[in-house]
N, C-alpha and C positions, 0 to 999 in steps of 0.2 A: 631388771634394769641395772646397768652397770656403767659407770663413767668415772673418769678421774682416778684418784687413789682411794676412793671410798669403798668400804666393805658393802657388798650388795644388801646386807641385812639392815643397814642404817636407813634405807629408804622406806622400810615398812613400819617404822615407828610412827605413832599417831601424829606427833609434832611435825615430822617430815612430810607425812601425807598432806597435812594442812598447807605446808609450804609448796608442795607440788600443785595443789589447787590454787593457791594465791598466784603462782607463777603464770597460770593460764589467764589471769586477769591483766597482765602487763600488756599494754597496747603495743602492737607491732611497730608503730611509728616511733616508739621510744627505745627500740632495740636496733643496734648496729652490730652485726656479727662479722667477724673475720674467720671464715670457715677454715682457712688454711692453718691459722695459728690456734684455732679452737678457743677464741677469745671473743668478748663482746664489750661494748660500752652501752650501759643501760641508764636512761634517764628515769630516776625514781622520784618519789614524793619529797625526799629530803636531800637530794643531790644527784650527782652523776657518778656511776659506779663502774669501775674496771673489774671485769668478771672473767675468770677462767673456770675450768671444770674442777679446780682444786681450791680456789680462793675467790673472795670478793671484798671490795673495799667498804661494803655497807656495815652498819652497826651490828646487825643480826649475826652475820658471820663472825665478826670480831668478838662478839660476846659469847658465842656458842661453839665456834670452830666446827660447825657442821654445815652441810649444804643449806644455802638460803634460797629464797624464791628466785633470785636473779640467776643463781647457778643452775637451778632446775629449768629456768627459761632458756638459758644457753644450751643446756643438754637437750631440751626439746627441739630447739632450732637446728641442732646438729644431728637429730635423729636418734638420740640415745633413749628417748622415752616412748618410742613407738610401741613398746610392749606393755604399756599401762593397761590394766584391766578394762575391758569394754563391758557395757551392760549386757547381761545375758537374760533374755526374756524368761526362760524357764526358772532361773535362779531368782529373778525379780518377782515372779508370781509366787514362788515358794515363800519368799520373804514377806510379801503382802499377806499371804494366807496365814502366816504365823504372827502377825503383828499383835493380835489380841493376847496371845500367849506371852509375848514379850511385855506388853503393858501389864498383864497380871503379875509377872515377875517383879517389875519395878514398883507396882503397887504394894506388894508384900514387903519390899525393901523400905518403902515409905512408911508403911504401917508398923514396921518393927523399929523405926527410928534410924535406920541405916542411911537414908538420904532425906533431904529436906523436901517440903512440899513444892518449893520453887524448882528444885532439881527434877522432881517427879514430873511436874507440869512441863518443863522444858523437854524432857525425854519423850513424853507422850506427844507433845506437839511436833517434835522432830519425826517420830515414828509415823504420825498421821499426815505429815506434809507430803506433797506430791513431788 
């Protein structure tokens, strides 16, 4: 995935992946896209944002200077996120088959004091969720 002036690697950071997921929650009726100019106006929870593929008037972009959920929504609207990974049945089954191994790994981290019981329980719950 590549859009704007961003290095393609920025989009694989965990914080950016979260923003991509959040972008998918933005309701379509809150997005007005100008495809010709590759811009959008997005009504958000804290205001109305002017969005390009390189900038946004929201707080998140201003604080981090990295793509925000509004920019990812615009990129999706313009077709720049069509190459996001799709669920692969074979890979999903392999993941499911290895969950107990993963749980045992995090249990060892908990037992050694590397992670808290709260974190261990959150990880296990996430691994076991559907």
